[in-house]
C-alpha positions as CSV (number, residue, x, y, z in Angstrom):
1,M,147.2,9.1,136.2
2,P,144.8,12.0,136.0
3,S,141.2,11.1,135.2
4,A,140.0,12.8,132.0
5,S,136.5,13.0,133.4
6,T,137.6,15.1,136.4
7,L,139.9,17.5,134.6
8,R,138.8,21.2,134.4
9,V,140.2,22.9,131.3
10,L,140.1,26.5,130.2
11,I,140.1,27.2,126.5
12,V,141.1,30.7,125.4
13,D,140.6,31.8,121.8
14,D,139.1,34.8,120.3
15,Q,137.5,32.7,117.5
16,M,134.3,30.9,118.5
17,S,134.8,28.3,115.9
18,M,138.3,27.4,117.3
19,R,136.9,27.2,120.8
20,G,134.2,24.9,119.5
21,I,136.8,22.6,117.8
22,A,138.9,22.5,121.0
23,R,135.9,21.7,123.1
24,Y,134.9,18.9,120.7
25,C,138.4,17.4,120.8
26,L,138.5,17.6,124.6
27,Q,135.1,15.8,124.8
28,E,136.3,13.2,122.4
29,I,139.1,12.3,124.8
30,G,136.7,12.3,127.8
31,I,137.3,15.8,129.2
32,K,133.8,17.3,129.7
33,N,134.5,20.0,132.3
34,V,135.5,22.8,129.9
35,V,135.2,26.6,130.3
36,E,135.7,29.0,127.4
37,A,137.2,32.5,127.3
38,K,137.2,34.7,124.2
39,S,140.2,36.8,125.4
40,G,143.2,36.8,127.6
41,A,141.5,39.4,129.9
42,E,138.4,37.2,130.2
43,A,140.6,34.2,130.9
44,L,142.3,36.0,133.8
45,V,138.9,36.7,135.3
46,S,138.0,33.0,135.0
47,I,141.3,31.9,136.5
48,G,140.8,34.3,139.4
49,S,137.5,32.7,140.4
50,N,137.9,29.1,139.3
51,K,140.5,26.3,139.6
52,F,141.7,24.8,136.3
53,D,143.9,21.8,135.8
54,L,145.0,23.0,132.3
55,I,144.8,26.1,130.1
56,I,144.8,25.8,126.3
57,S,145.3,29.2,124.7
58,D,145.6,30.6,121.2
59,W,148.6,32.7,120.7
60,N,147.2,35.3,118.3
61,M,144.3,37.2,119.9
62,D,143.2,40.8,119.9
63,G,144.0,42.7,123.0
64,M,146.0,40.4,125.3
65,D,147.6,37.6,123.2
66,G,148.4,34.2,124.4
67,L,152.1,34.9,125.2
68,T,151.1,37.9,127.4
69,L,148.5,35.7,129.1
70,L,151.1,33.1,129.8
71,K,153.6,35.6,131.2
72,T,150.9,37.1,133.4
73,I,150.0,33.6,134.7
74,R,153.6,32.7,135.3
75,S,154.2,36.0,137.2
76,N,151.5,35.2,139.8
77,P,152.6,33.0,142.7
78,L,149.0,31.4,142.8
79,T,149.0,30.4,139.2
80,K,152.6,30.2,138.1
81,R,152.6,26.3,138.0
82,M,149.3,26.0,136.1
83,P,149.8,23.8,133.1
84,F,149.6,25.8,129.9
85,I,149.5,24.6,126.3
86,M,149.8,27.2,123.5
87,A,148.0,26.7,120.2
88,T,148.8,28.6,117.0
89,G,148.5,28.4,113.3
90,Q,152.2,29.4,112.8
91,R,155.1,26.9,112.6
92,D,157.8,29.4,113.5
93,T,160.5,27.9,115.6
94,E,161.4,31.3,117.1
95,M,157.8,31.6,118.4
96,V,158.2,28.1,120.0
97,K,161.5,29.2,121.7
98,T,159.8,32.4,122.9
99,A,156.9,30.4,124.4
100,I,159.3,27.9,126.1
101,Q,161.3,30.8,127.6
102,A,158.1,32.2,129.0
103,G,157.2,28.9,130.6
104,V,154.8,27.2,128.3
105,N,154.3,23.4,129.0
106,N,153.6,22.4,125.5
107,Y,152.7,23.7,122.0
108,M,150.1,22.7,119.4
109,V,149.9,23.8,115.8
110,K,146.5,24.4,114.3
111,P,144.7,22.6,112.9
112,F,144.7,19.9,115.5
113,N,142.6,16.9,116.2
114,A,141.6,14.9,119.3
115,A,144.5,12.5,119.0
116,T,147.0,15.4,118.8
117,M,145.4,17.2,121.7
118,K,145.4,14.0,123.8
119,Q,149.1,13.5,123.1
120,K,150.0,17.1,124.0
121,I,147.9,17.0,127.2
122,E,149.4,13.6,128.3
123,A,152.9,15.0,127.7
124,V,152.0,17.7,130.3
125,L,149.8,15.9,132.8
126,G,150.6,12.3,132.3
127,K,148.6,9.5,130.8
128,L,144.9,10.2,131.0
129,G,142.6,7.6,132.7
130,A,138.9,7.2,132.0
């Protein structure tokens, strides 16, 4: 059972408001160690210099989108097993299939709340402890 208070999470979204909502939801479920990136490229820099227990990334971003970020992470032997949850405002089943084929661990539709986020995280990492 992973402890929420020790998890280190990277939020990747090009919209500051969505990063703020995600951070708030994470804090509501006890995850305080959160790093934000405003692009896929910025996320790769953070991943190269930090260890994360989970990445939560938006799909639609300018420059490198979330799917490209996921594929890049999965192609690197050092990061290929890093848990990855994709968030998007679209409810397209073909997009979900594409993300699953690329190796996503879970998928969240925006808007989400803390309860939904906790459920998605626990489906990937296991039940969260205090």
